[in-house]
C-alpha positions as CSV (number, residue, x, y, z in Angstrom):
1,M,0.1,0.1,0.2
2,N,1.4,3.5,-1.2
3,I,1.7,6.5,1.6
4,K,-1.3,8.1,-0.2
5,D,-3.7,5.1,0.4
6,T,-2.5,4.7,4.0
7,I,-3.3,8.2,5.1
8,E,-6.4,7.9,3.9
9,N,-7.5,5.0,5.3
10,K,-6.3,6.2,8.5
11,L,-8.0,9.4,8.2
12,K,-11.3,6.9,7.3
13,E,-10.9,5.2,10.6
14,H,-11.5,8.3,12.6
15,M,-13.7,10.4,10.7
16,E,-16.2,10.4,7.7
17,V,-14.0,11.7,5.1
18,K,-16.3,13.2,2.1
19,Y,-13.1,14.3,-0.4
20,I,-9.7,13.7,0.1
21,D,-6.8,14.9,-2.4
22,I,-2.9,14.3,-1.3
23,S,-0.1,15.7,-3.2
24,D,3.6,13.8,-2.8
25,T,6.3,16.7,-3.3
26,T,9.2,14.0,-2.2
27,G,10.7,14.2,-5.2
28,Q,11.7,18.0,-5.0
29,H,13.2,17.4,-2.2
30,V,15.6,14.3,-2.5
31,N,18.2,16.4,-3.4
32,H,18.4,18.7,-0.3
33,Q,21.3,18.7,2.3
34,N,19.1,17.3,5.2
35,F,16.6,15.2,3.2
36,D,16.2,12.3,5.5
37,G,13.5,10.2,3.6
38,G,10.9,11.1,4.8
39,H,7.4,12.1,2.8
40,H,6.8,15.4,2.1
41,L,3.2,15.6,1.0
42,S,-0.3,18.4,1.1
43,A,-3.5,17.5,1.2
44,I,-7.1,19.0,1.2
45,I,-9.4,16.9,3.4
46,V,-12.9,17.5,3.2
47,S,-15.0,16.6,6.3
48,D,-18.1,17.3,8.3
49,N,-16.3,16.4,11.7
50,F,-14.5,19.6,11.4
51,K,-17.7,21.7,12.0
52,S,-17.7,24.2,15.0
53,I,-14.2,23.6,15.7
54,D,-11.2,26.0,14.6
55,L,-8.1,25.4,12.4
56,I,-6.1,23.8,15.4
57,D,-8.2,21.4,16.4
58,R,-9.0,20.2,12.7
59,H,-5.1,19.7,12.3
60,R,-5.2,18.5,15.6
61,L,-7.7,15.8,14.7
62,V,-6.0,14.5,11.5
63,Y,-2.2,14.6,13.3
64,Q,-4.3,12.2,16.1
65,A,-5.5,9.7,13.1
66,L,-2.2,9.8,11.3
67,G,0.0,9.0,14.8
68,P,3.2,7.5,14.4
69,L,3.1,7.9,10.5
70,I,3.8,11.5,11.1
71,K,6.8,11.2,12.7
72,N,8.4,8.2,11.1
73,E,7.1,8.1,7.7
74,I,5.9,12.1,6.7
75,H,8.9,14.6,7.0
76,A,6.4,17.3,6.3
77,F,2.8,17.1,5.9
78,S,0.6,20.6,5.3
79,M,-3.2,20.5,5.0
80,K,-6.1,22.8,4.0
81,T,-9.3,21.5,6.2
82,Y,-12.8,21.9,4.6
83,T,-16.3,21.0,6.1
84,E,-19.0,20.5,3.4
85,S,-20.5,23.7,3.0
86,E,-17.2,25.3,3.1
87,W,-15.4,23.1,0.2
88,D,-18.6,23.5,-1.9
89,A,-18.2,27.6,-1.6
90,H,-14.3,27.0,-2.2
91,V,-15.1,25.0,-5.5
92,S,-17.9,27.3,-6.9
């Protein structure tokens, strides 16, 4: 299973994910002096589990779902989190 599938499965175990898009930019960092082999990823995550919680708590929820992946397999993980209605307004 690749890292994108692993992340998606972990998130779906902990929340109801309506949409997810994960981009892997690891290849852009391979030649960096301090590259340690961890994945560099960015994600758009849409879930109504984000309703009524602020940005920090949304990120905390995602990090909790990913657990040890963050410290072991993922070096950098940026995310944009939306509720369904926020996402609909964003893409309209």
